Structure formats: C-alpha cells, structure tokens
C-alpha positions as CSV (number, residue, x, y, z in Angstrom):
1,X,-0.2,-0.1,-0.5
2,X,1.6,3.7,-0.9
3,X,1.8,6.4,1.9
4,X,-0.6,8.6,2.0
5,X,1.1,12.5,2.2
6,X,0.2,14.8,4.2
7,X,-1.2,17.1,1.2
8,X,-3.6,14.5,0.1
9,X,-5.8,14.5,3.5
10,X,-10.0,15.2,3.4
11,X,-12.2,14.4,6.0
12,X,-14.7,12.1,6.5
13,X,-18.1,12.5,7.7
14,X,-19.5,10.8,10.9
15,X,-20.6,7.0,10.7
16,X,-24.2,6.3,9.8
17,X,-24.3,3.6,12.3
18,X,-23.7,5.5,15.2
19,X,-25.9,8.2,17.3
20,X,-24.4,12.2,17.1
21,X,-23.7,11.5,20.7
22,X,-20.9,8.4,20.4
23,X,-19.6,10.6,17.6
24,X,-18.9,13.6,19.7
25,X,-17.2,11.1,22.0
26,X,-15.8,9.6,19.5
27,X,-13.9,12.4,17.9
28,X,-12.9,14.2,21.3
29,X,-11.4,11.0,23.0
30,X,-9.3,10.0,20.1
31,X,-5.7,10.7,21.0
32,X,-5.0,12.2,17.5
33,X,-6.4,13.3,14.0
34,X,-5.3,11.1,11.5
35,X,-4.0,10.3,8.1
36,X,-5.3,7.6,6.5
37,X,-5.8,6.0,3.0
38,X,-8.7,5.6,0.8
39,X,-8.5,1.4,1.1
40,X,-9.8,1.9,4.4
41,X,-13.3,1.7,3.2
42,X,-12.7,-1.4,0.9
43,X,-15.2,-4.2,2.3
44,X,-17.5,-1.7,3.7
45,X,-15.8,-1.2,6.4
46,X,-16.2,2.2,8.1
47,X,-13.2,4.3,9.7
48,X,-13.4,5.8,12.5
49,X,-15.2,9.6,12.7
50,X,-11.6,11.5,13.1
51,X,-9.8,10.1,9.9
52,X,-8.7,11.8,7.0
53,X,-9.2,10.3,3.9
54,X,-7.9,10.5,0.0
55,X,-10.5,11.3,-2.0
56,X,-8.7,10.5,-5.3
57,X,-11.8,12.5,-7.3
58,X,-14.0,15.0,-7.4
59,X,-17.2,15.4,-5.7
60,X,-20.8,14.6,-6.8
61,X,-22.3,18.1,-7.9
62,X,-26.0,18.2,-5.9
63,X,-28.4,19.0,-8.4
64,X,-29.9,22.5,-8.4
65,X,-33.7,21.5,-7.2
66,X,-32.0,19.5,-4.4
67,X,-30.1,22.2,-2.8
68,X,-30.0,22.2,0.4
69,X,-30.5,25.8,2.5
70,X,-32.7,28.7,2.5
71,X,-33.1,29.9,-1.5
72,X,-30.6,27.0,-2.4
73,X,-31.4,26.9,-6.2
74,X,-30.6,30.5,-6.8
75,X,-26.7,29.9,-5.7
76,X,-24.1,30.2,-8.6
77,X,-22.0,28.3,-6.7
78,X,-23.0,24.6,-6.6
79,X,-23.2,22.9,-3.6
80,X,-21.1,19.3,-3.7
81,X,-21.6,16.6,-1.8
82,X,-18.1,16.7,-0.1
83,X,-17.2,20.5,0.4
84,X,-13.8,19.8,1.0
85,X,-13.6,18.8,-2.9
86,X,-13.8,22.6,-4.2
87,X,-11.0,23.8,-5.8
88,X,-8.9,26.6,-4.0
89,X,-10.4,29.5,-5.3
90,X,-14.0,28.4,-4.6
91,X,-12.2,27.9,-0.9
92,X,-11.1,31.2,-0.6
93,X,-13.9,33.1,-2.2
94,X,-16.1,31.1,0.4
95,X,-13.6,32.0,3.6
96,X,-13.6,36.1,2.3
97,X,-17.2,36.1,2.2
98,X,-17.5,34.6,5.5
99,X,-14.9,37.2,7.2
100,X,-17.0,39.7,5.0
101,X,-19.8,38.4,7.4
102,X,-18.1,38.3,10.2
103,X,-17.2,42.0,10.4
104,X,-21.0,43.1,10.6
105,X,-21.3,42.6,14.2
106,X,-18.1,43.4,15.5
107,X,-18.2,46.2,13.0
108,X,-21.4,48.0,14.3
109,X,-20.2,47.6,17.6
110,X,-17.8,50.4,17.8
111,X,-19.3,52.2,14.8
112,X,-21.2,54.6,17.0
113,X,-18.2,55.3,19.1
114,X,-17.3,58.4,17.8
115,X,-21.1,59.4,17.7
116,X,-22.0,58.8,20.9
117,X,-22.2,62.4,22.2
118,X,-24.0,63.4,19.3
119,X,-26.7,61.1,20.0
120,X,-27.0,62.0,23.3
121,X,-27.7,65.9,22.1
122,X,-30.1,64.9,19.0
123,X,-32.4,61.9,20.9
124,X,-32.4,64.1,24.2
125,X,-30.9,61.7,26.5
126,X,-27.8,61.1,28.8
127,X,-24.5,59.6,28.1
128,X,-24.9,56.7,30.2
129,X,-28.5,55.6,29.1
130,X,-26.9,55.9,25.2
131,X,-23.6,53.8,26.2
132,X,-26.3,51.2,26.4
133,X,-27.0,50.8,22.9
134,X,-23.1,49.4,23.1
135,X,-23.1,47.5,26.1
136,X,-26.4,45.4,25.6
137,X,-25.2,45.1,21.9
138,X,-22.4,43.1,23.2
139,X,-24.3,41.4,25.3
140,X,-26.6,40.1,22.6
141,X,-23.7,38.9,20.8
142,X,-22.4,37.1,23.3
143,X,-25.9,35.1,24.3
144,X,-27.3,34.3,20.7
145,X,-24.5,32.7,18.7
146,X,-25.3,29.7,21.0
147,X,-29.0,29.8,19.2
148,X,-27.6,30.5,15.5
149,X,-25.1,27.5,16.0
150,X,-27.6,24.9,17.0
151,X,-29.8,26.3,14.1
152,X,-26.6,25.5,11.7
153,X,-26.2,22.2,12.9
154,X,-29.8,21.0,12.2
155,X,-30.9,23.5,9.0
156,X,-27.4,24.0,7.7
157,X,-24.8,27.0,7.3
158,X,-26.9,28.7,4.6
159,X,-30.5,29.1,5.9
160,X,-28.4,31.0,9.0
161,X,-26.8,33.5,7.2
162,X,-29.6,34.5,4.9
163,X,-32.2,34.9,7.4
164,X,-29.6,36.8,10.0
165,X,-28.7,38.8,7.4
166,X,-31.7,39.8,6.3
167,X,-32.5,40.5,9.6
168,X,-29.5,42.9,10.4
169,X,-30.5,45.2,7.3
170,X,-34.1,45.3,8.4
171,X,-33.0,46.5,12.0
172,X,-30.3,48.6,10.3
173,X,-32.9,50.8,8.9
174,X,-35.1,50.8,12.0
175,X,-31.9,51.8,14.0
176,X,-30.9,55.2,11.3
177,X,-35.4,56.2,12.0
178,X,-35.0,55.8,15.6
179,X,-36.7,58.8,16.9
180,X,-36.6,58.4,21.1
181,X,-33.4,56.9,22.7
182,X,-35.2,53.8,23.8
183,X,-36.2,52.8,19.9
184,X,-32.4,53.1,19.2
185,X,-31.4,50.6,22.2
186,X,-34.3,48.1,21.1
187,X,-33.1,48.1,17.3
188,X,-29.6,48.1,18.0
189,X,-29.7,44.7,20.4
190,X,-32.0,43.1,17.9
191,X,-29.2,44.2,15.0
192,X,-26.9,42.3,17.4
193,X,-29.1,39.1,17.6
194,X,-28.7,38.8,13.8
195,X,-25.2,39.7,13.0
196,X,-24.0,37.4,15.6
197,X,-24.5,34.4,13.3
198,X,-21.2,34.3,11.9
199,X,-19.2,34.6,15.1
200,X,-20.1,31.0,15.8
201,X,-21.5,29.9,12.2
202,X,-18.3,30.9,10.4
203,X,-16.0,29.0,12.0
204,X,-18.1,26.2,11.4
205,X,-18.2,27.1,7.6
206,X,-14.4,27.3,7.6
207,X,-14.2,23.5,9.5
208,X,-16.4,22.3,6.8
209,X,-14.2,23.0,3.7
210,X,-10.8,23.1,4.5
211,X,-8.9,20.1,5.9
212,X,-7.1,19.9,9.3
213,X,-3.5,21.0,7.6
214,X,-4.7,24.4,5.9
215,X,-7.6,24.9,8.5
216,X,-4.9,27.6,10.5
217,X,-4.2,29.4,7.6
218,X,-7.9,29.6,6.8
219,X,-8.5,30.7,9.7
220,X,-6.5,33.6,9.9
221,X,-8.0,34.8,6.9
222,X,-11.3,34.7,8.4
223,X,-10.0,36.3,11.8
224,X,-9.5,39.3,9.6
225,X,-13.0,39.9,9.4
226,X,-14.3,40.1,13.4
227,X,-11.1,41.5,14.5
228,X,-10.3,44.1,12.1
229,X,-14.2,45.5,11.9
230,X,-14.0,46.8,15.1
231,X,-10.5,48.5,14.3
232,X,-12.0,49.9,11.1
233,X,-15.4,51.1,12.1
234,X,-14.4,54.3,14.5
235,X,-12.7,55.7,11.3
236,X,-15.6,55.0,9.1
237,X,-17.9,56.2,11.9
238,X,-15.9,59.3,12.9
239,X,-16.2,60.8,9.0
240,X,-19.7,59.7,8.5
241,X,-20.5,61.5,11.7
242,X,-18.5,64.8,10.8
243,X,-20.1,65.0,7.5
244,X,-23.9,63.4,7.8
245,X,-24.7,62.8,11.3
246,X,-25.1,59.8,13.8
247,X,-28.1,58.1,11.6
248,X,-25.2,57.7,8.9
249,X,-23.2,54.9,10.3
250,X,-26.5,52.9,11.1
251,X,-27.2,53.5,7.3
252,X,-24.1,52.4,6.3
253,X,-24.7,49.2,8.6
254,X,-28.2,48.6,6.3
255,X,-26.2,49.1,3.2
256,X,-23.3,46.6,3.9
257,X,-25.9,44.1,5.1
258,X,-27.7,44.2,1.9
259,X,-24.9,43.7,0.0
260,X,-23.9,40.8,1.8
261,X,-27.5,39.2,1.7
262,X,-27.2,39.1,-2.0
263,X,-23.6,38.1,-2.2
264,X,-24.4,35.2,0.2
265,X,-27.6,34.5,-1.9
266,X,-25.9,34.2,-5.0
267,X,-22.3,33.0,-4.0
268,X,-22.7,30.5,-0.5
269,X,-23.4,27.3,-1.6
270,X,-24.8,25.2,1.8
271,X,-21.3,23.4,3.3
272,X,-22.6,21.6,5.9
273,X,-22.1,17.9,5.2
274,X,-25.5,15.5,4.8
275,X,-26.4,13.0,7.4
276,X,-28.1,9.8,6.3
277,X,-31.6,9.9,6.6
278,X,-32.7,5.9,8.2
279,X,-36.0,4.9,6.8
280,X,-38.4,3.9,9.7
281,X,-39.6,0.7,9.7
282,X,-43.6,0.3,11.0
283,X,-44.4,-2.1,13.3
284,X,-47.9,-1.4,13.4
285,X,-50.0,-4.2,12.2
286,X,-53.7,-3.8,10.3
287,X,-56.7,-5.0,12.4
288,X,-60.3,-3.7,13.4
289,X,-58.8,-0.9,15.2
290,X,-56.9,1.2,12.8
291,X,-58.7,3.8,12.8
292,X,-58.1,4.6,16.5
293,X,-55.0,3.4,16.6
294,X,-54.2,5.8,13.7
295,X,-55.9,8.7,15.4
296,X,-53.7,8.3,18.8
297,X,-50.7,8.3,16.6
298,X,-51.4,11.7,15.1
299,X,-52.5,13.3,18.6
300,X,-48.9,11.5,20.1
301,X,-47.0,12.6,17.0
302,X,-48.3,16.6,17.0
303,X,-47.5,16.4,20.7
304,X,-44.2,14.9,20.3
305,X,-43.4,17.4,17.7
306,X,-44.2,20.9,20.3
307,X,-41.9,19.1,22.7
308,X,-39.1,18.5,20.3
309,X,-39.8,22.0,19.0
310,X,-39.7,24.0,22.3
311,X,-36.4,21.9,23.3
312,X,-34.7,22.6,20.2
313,X,-35.5,26.1,21.0
314,X,-35.4,26.7,24.4
315,X,-33.1,24.0,25.9
316,X,-30.9,22.5,22.9
317,X,-28.7,25.8,22.1
318,X,-27.3,26.0,26.1
319,X,-26.4,22.6,26.0
320,X,-23.6,24.2,23.8
321,X,-22.4,25.2,27.3
322,X,-21.2,21.8,28.5
323,X,-18.0,21.8,26.7
324,X,-16.6,23.8,29.5
325,X,-16.7,20.8,31.8
326,X,-14.0,19.2,28.8
327,X,-10.9,21.1,30.6
328,X,-9.1,22.1,26.9
329,X,-11.9,23.8,25.7
330,X,-12.5,25.5,29.1
331,X,-8.4,26.5,29.0
332,X,-8.6,27.6,24.9
333,X,-11.8,30.2,25.9
334,X,-10.7,31.0,29.1
335,X,-7.0,32.6,27.1
336,X,-8.8,33.5,24.2
337,X,-11.3,35.0,26.2
338,X,-8.8,37.3,28.4
339,X,-6.8,38.2,25.3
340,X,-10.3,39.7,23.6
341,X,-11.2,41.7,26.7
342,X,-7.9,43.9,26.4
343,X,-8.8,44.5,23.2
344,X,-11.9,45.7,24.0
345,X,-10.1,47.6,26.8
346,X,-7.6,49.0,24.5
347,X,-10.2,50.4,22.5
348,X,-12.0,52.4,24.9
349,X,-8.6,53.5,26.1
350,X,-7.8,55.0,22.9
351,X,-10.9,56.8,22.3
352,X,-10.6,58.2,25.7
353,X,-7.1,59.3,26.0
354,X,-6.7,60.7,22.7
355,X,-9.6,63.1,22.7
356,X,-8.1,64.2,25.7
357,X,-5.1,66.5,27.0
358,X,-2.8,66.6,26.7
359,X,-3.4,65.0,22.5
360,X,-6.6,66.8,22.2
361,X,-7.2,65.2,18.7
362,X,-10.3,65.5,16.7
363,X,-12.6,62.7,16.2
364,X,-11.8,61.4,12.7
365,X,-8.2,61.6,13.8
366,X,-9.0,59.1,16.9
367,X,-10.4,57.1,14.6
368,X,-7.5,57.1,12.0
369,X,-5.4,55.7,15.4
370,X,-7.1,52.5,15.2
371,X,-5.4,51.6,11.9
372,X,-2.2,50.5,13.5
373,X,-3.4,47.7,15.5
374,X,-5.1,46.7,12.6
375,X,-2.0,46.1,10.6
376,X,-1.0,44.2,13.3
377,X,-3.9,41.9,13.0
378,X,-3.3,41.7,9.3
379,X,0.2,40.3,9.5
380,X,-1.0,38.2,12.2
381,X,-3.3,36.2,10.7
382,X,-1.5,35.9,7.7
383,X,2.0,34.6,9.2
384,X,-0.1,33.2,12.1
385,X,-2.4,30.6,10.4
386,X,0.6,29.4,8.6
387,X,3.0,29.2,11.5
388,X,0.4,27.1,13.5
389,X,-0.1,24.7,10.4
390,X,3.5,24.5,10.1
391,X,4.1,23.7,14.0
392,X,1.1,21.1,13.8
393,X,2.3,19.1,11.1
394,X,6.2,19.4,12.5
395,X,4.8,17.8,15.7
396,X,3.2,14.9,13.9
397,X,6.3,14.5,11.9
398,X,8.6,14.0,15.5
399,X,6.0,11.6,16.7
400,X,5.7,9.5,14.0
401,X,9.8,9.3,13.8
402,X,10.1,8.6,17.8
403,X,7.1,5.9,17.7
404,X,9.6,4.5,14.6
405,X,13.0,4.4,16.5
406,X,11.0,3.2,19.7
407,X,8.0,0.6,18.9
408,X,9.3,-0.4,15.6
409,X,6.4,1.7,13.5
410,X,7.0,2.0,10.0
411,X,8.1,5.4,8.7
412,X,5.3,6.0,6.4
413,X,2.8,5.6,9.1
414,X,-0.6,7.8,9.3
415,X,0.5,10.6,10.9
416,X,-1.3,12.2,14.4
417,X,-2.3,15.8,14.4
418,X,-3.2,17.1,17.7
419,X,-4.8,19.9,18.3
420,X,-3.0,20.6,21.5
421,X,0.2,21.0,19.2
422,X,-1.2,24.4,17.9
423,X,-0.1,25.8,21.3
424,X,3.4,25.8,20.6
425,X,6.3,28.4,20.5
426,X,3.8,30.7,18.1
427,X,1.4,30.9,20.7
428,X,4.5,31.4,23.6
429,X,6.1,34.2,21.7
430,X,2.6,35.6,21.4
431,X,1.9,35.2,25.0
432,X,5.2,37.0,25.8
433,X,4.9,39.7,23.0
434,X,1.4,41.3,23.3
435,X,1.6,41.8,27.4
436,X,4.8,43.7,26.7
437,X,3.0,45.8,24.1
438,X,0.2,46.7,26.3
439,X,2.6,47.2,29.4
440,X,4.6,49.8,26.8
441,X,1.3,51.3,25.5
442,X,-0.1,52.2,28.9
443,X,2.9,54.3,30.4
444,X,3.8,56.0,26.8
445,X,0.1,57.5,27.0
446,X,0.2,57.6,30.9
447,X,3.3,60.3,30.1
448,X,1.8,61.8,27.2
449,X,4.7,61.2,25.0
450,X,4.0,61.8,21.0
451,X,1.2,59.9,19.6
452,X,3.4,57.8,17.2
453,X,5.6,56.1,20.6
454,X,2.2,54.0,22.3
455,X,1.1,53.4,18.3
456,X,4.3,51.3,18.2
457,X,3.1,49.1,21.5
458,X,-0.8,49.0,20.0
459,X,1.0,47.3,16.5
460,X,3.1,44.6,18.3
461,X,-0.4,44.1,20.4
462,X,-2.4,43.7,17.2
463,X,0.0,40.7,16.1
464,X,0.8,39.2,19.4
465,X,-3.2,39.0,19.8
466,X,-3.8,37.5,16.7
467,X,-1.7,34.5,17.0
468,X,-3.5,34.0,20.1
469,X,-6.8,33.8,18.3
470,X,-6.2,32.7,15.6
471,X,-4.6,29.4,17.3
472,X,-7.3,29.4,19.8
473,X,-10.2,29.2,17.5
474,X,-8.5,26.5,15.3
475,X,-8.2,24.4,18.1
476,X,-11.8,24.6,19.8
477,X,-12.7,23.5,15.8
478,X,-10.6,20.4,16.4
479,X,-11.4,19.6,19.7
480,X,-15.0,19.2,18.8
481,X,-15.0,18.2,15.1
482,X,-18.3,18.0,14.2
483,X,-19.7,20.5,16.5
484,X,-17.4,23.2,15.5
485,X,-19.6,26.0,15.3
486,X,-21.1,25.0,19.1
487,X,-17.7,25.5,20.2
488,X,-17.2,28.3,18.4
489,X,-20.2,29.9,19.9
490,X,-19.3,28.8,23.4
491,X,-15.7,30.8,22.8
492,X,-18.1,34.0,21.8
493,X,-20.3,33.3,24.5
494,X,-17.6,34.0,27.1
495,X,-15.4,36.4,25.6
496,X,-18.3,38.9,24.8
497,X,-19.3,38.6,28.3
498,X,-15.4,39.1,29.2
499,X,-15.8,42.3,26.6
500,X,-18.8,43.8,27.9
501,X,-17.3,43.9,31.1
502,X,-14.1,45.3,30.5
503,X,-15.6,47.6,28.3
504,X,-17.9,49.1,31.3
505,X,-14.9,49.3,33.8
506,X,-12.5,50.3,31.5
507,X,-13.2,54.0,31.7
508,X,-13.8,54.2,35.3
509,X,-10.6,52.7,35.7
510,X,-8.8,54.8,33.4
511,X,-10.4,57.8,35.7
512,X,-8.7,56.1,38.6
513,X,-5.9,54.7,38.2
514,X,-4.4,55.9,35.0
515,X,-3.2,53.8,31.7
516,X,0.3,52.6,33.4
517,X,-1.5,50.9,36.0
518,X,-4.8,49.7,34.3
519,X,-2.5,48.0,31.7
520,X,0.3,47.2,34.0
521,X,-2.5,44.8,35.5
522,X,-3.5,43.3,32.6
523,X,0.1,42.7,31.7
524,X,0.8,40.7,34.6
525,X,-2.5,38.8,34.0
526,X,-1.9,37.6,30.3
527,X,1.7,36.5,31.0
528,X,-0.2,34.3,34.0
529,X,-2.4,33.3,31.8
530,X,0.6,31.7,29.6
531,X,1.3,29.1,32.2
532,X,-2.4,28.0,30.0
533,X,0.2,26.5,27.1
534,X,2.3,24.3,28.9
535,X,-0.5,22.4,31.1
536,X,-2.2,21.8,27.2
537,X,0.8,20.5,26.1
538,X,1.3,18.1,29.0
539,X,-2.0,17.2,30.1
540,X,-4.3,17.5,26.6
541,X,-3.5,14.1,25.7
542,X,-4.5,12.7,29.0
543,X,-7.9,15.0,29.2
544,X,-8.5,13.6,25.6
545,X,-8.7,10.0,26.3
546,X,-10.4,10.4,29.3
547,X,-13.2,12.7,27.5
548,X,-16.2,10.5,28.4
549,X,-15.7,11.2,31.9
550,X,-17.4,14.8,31.1
551,X,-20.5,13.7,30.1
552,X,-20.0,16.3,27.1
553,X,-22.9,13.8,24.9
C-alpha cells in the first residue's frame, strides 16, 4: 500500500450507524487526528470519524432542485456532496465572504463610538443611557450565537446566513430612523442578535471546507473580518458622523448588510455535510381498531413535535455550554477571552485618552489611530495561520519518527495531528509579546509622549493577540469535530461577556488609576495566563483520552 501524504488529506463524515452522541465522544476521546488511505473503506468497513482520507476524485455536484438551505437553487456556486473537494479558488472565495460577514457584528458594535455624544444631544438622552446601546449590543453578541449555532447544525449554514443578514439589514434601517433612545437601543440589540450568527457559524463553515492541515491559514483569513471590523469602524464612524450625522452610521450598516445578503444568496453554497436519513420501519399491523390507533398516533406525534420544537428552541442551544466541562476547551476559551478583553479595553483607552488633554485630537484623527493595531492583525493573521499549520505538522512528523525508533512503527505510518500542538512556540511568543506591548502602550500614553510612540505598542499588540485568537479558534474546531459551530459559539459567549465587562469598567479605571497601572495589571494577568500553554501540552492527550468522564453528550 502506498503511503499517504499529508497534502492529500480530506475529512470523512461521521459513521452513519452511530448516534451523534457517540460521534462526539469518539472524536474528542481520540488521541489524534490521523491520515488514512482510501483502502480503509474497502470491504464495507467504516473508519473512525476523526480519520482523514484521500478522496481521489471530485465530489458529486448536487442538482439545483435538490440543493439545501434557504433559496439554495439561486446559488451560482454549486453545492457538492463533499465540501472539502471544492477548488482552492472557491474555498478562498467562501472564506473571504464569510470573513466579510464576520466583520458586520463587531463593526456595528464600535461604529457608534465617535457618535455617542451627538446621539445623546439629538435624542435628548444621558451619556450613560446612550452607552447602553453599545453594552447591550455586546451582550446580545455573547448570548445569541448559541442559538444560531444550534440552528446551523440542524438546518445548515446557508439558512442561518440568509435569515440573519436579512434581519440585520431590516434592524439597521429601523435603528437609522429611531426617534428616541429607547427605540435605538431596542433595534441595536436586535441588530446584535442578527449579526452575531457569523461569530459561531463562520468558523463552522471554515471547518466544513478546509482540511485540518490548512485550517490554521484559513482561520487566519476568516479572523481578519471580526478583528479588523471593530478597529476600522471608528474611522468610518468618525468620518460619517462628522459629514452626515450619526444616523448615517446606521444607514451604512444597512447597506453593508444588504450587499452581503445578495452576495451570500448567489455565492454561498451549503457546506454542512449531509446526514444520512435512516428510514423508519413501522411495526404496526392492521386490525379492527386501525382507525383508533391512527388517530392516537397522530395526537401523540403532534404532542411530540411541540415538545421537540420547544426543546430545540430553548434547551438545545444551552447544551453547548457543557463543553466548558472539558478542560482543553475551558482553558482555550479562557485564554482567548482574556486576550479579547484586553482588546476592548485598549479600544476604549484609545478613544478616551487621545480625545482629551494632552492630545486633544479631533474625532476623525482618533478614529485613524485604530489603523496601527489593524496592521498588526493583518500581519498576525497571515503569518500566524501558516505558522500554526507548520508547527502542528512538524509535531506530527516528530511523533511518528520517535514512535518508529521506539516501537518500530513504519516510517510511512499515518501522522497524528493533535489540536494542542497548535499551542507551540507561536503562542508562547504571542503570550509574551502582547502583554509587553500593552505595558509599553500604557506607560507611553500615561506620560503623554508623542502619539507615534504608543502606536508602536498597539501594532505589536495586534500581531501578538491575532496569533492567540487564530490558534485558539482553530483548536476549538478540532477538539470537537462535527460540533465546531457550537464550540466556537461557547468561545464567543464567554469572550463577549468578558469584553462587555471590560468595556464597562475600562473608562472608570482609567480615570481612577491611569492607563499605566491599568495596563500593568492586564499585562501581569496575560503573562500568568501563559501557563495554559504548558498545561495544555502536558495534560492535553490525557484529557482527550478520558473525555467520556466529562459527559459531553
């Protein structure tokens, strides 16, 4: 049998003969993500769900009238049975489109920053009440991805995108025509509910179409949207508010939403793998009381349908939180959330510090100061994704070489890809770089030095934090394969709650202790959190082998 090279990997769907609960357990408890040959399927045998296999041919195109997802027949990109068989160009297009969708929610959260004072004046409100339009928006972004991810794993990704961006556009228009602060807050919250879909479903789409060996690079591209959105939107918001007033920011979001909706309608196929349907065989025999039994079955069926629907709406989305019982997921989510909190504190610090003495910059200039960290994000996403993939592959080769020397394992044996390998020297460097960068920034602005000096710190922060975000999100999709959207939704749930708290307390803390001491505290917290890298590498394989103890199903 010829050896299988890592460049030929593809992903197999879960076995059809096992329930979803067994599938989840087997994926997480597996000690690796392995390569395998197509011969493993000969003889009707079924591979483990974590195996990667060579397809050897293009996947079958789904007929237009059988395409899944809302309005699927209007798509110009054909749906295929195995999304990982799409060409590189198509995969890149889908990734960029989803990244653009991922920018909508965080962009809308910060585009109002330069306009908050004007909103208070025009709508005759207090500054504290106006700030609620931002804080409650963040809370909606934290909670609602749990429901969107549950819907996507039942109805598909495309349906979620089409519904959510239609609603995002409608609520954007309603926000733009708001006549009082209560109306604005209500529709802003609904906008957050709508746009938050991509925060979880987007990472699931990336996992659907990219093999594990390429996923880090793709996740880096995807994360450009959610991370650059909140950094560029203050620039856009400042320019629009200064020229047309605060309502123009909401009209901009509505236009952005409708453009994305049409692009997704025509350019985004369904990527969730089909789940085989097992036909039900009735054991009911005809008799004299067949009519009574039929009526009884209909009544029971309707009652069950209502119960199942209620469970899907209210209970199932919350079940995703059970993944926090699994230590690798908990630690990864915690580390990413800590870093994300610093990001939002930094955003508020830039807005607060440079609009006052000794800088006293105009609102448009303050918006431009968000560009340096954006440059760091771009560099981090492009370098970090490829770096993460390389580290993971190198660790797999090293493991196979060691096994060959110790146990005589063939040199062409399948490679073991372990998710925790992504937390290597890349995250170690990032975990030192970004705390040092914010420490430098804090004391530079505390001393009132020339604006370029602290901007150097924000650029390095952008680079280092992007390495953390990219690796963490990719790891979550691999710790829970087949449930990637739910795992990322949990990450968004925790990190946005952290960010909401950070956004609320940042300005009072800056006023009380200053930027220097605030970012010193955050820097020390970031350095202490770096111990998670060592913990994951030491105990990760043991935890995954004992996953059944955590009752994740």
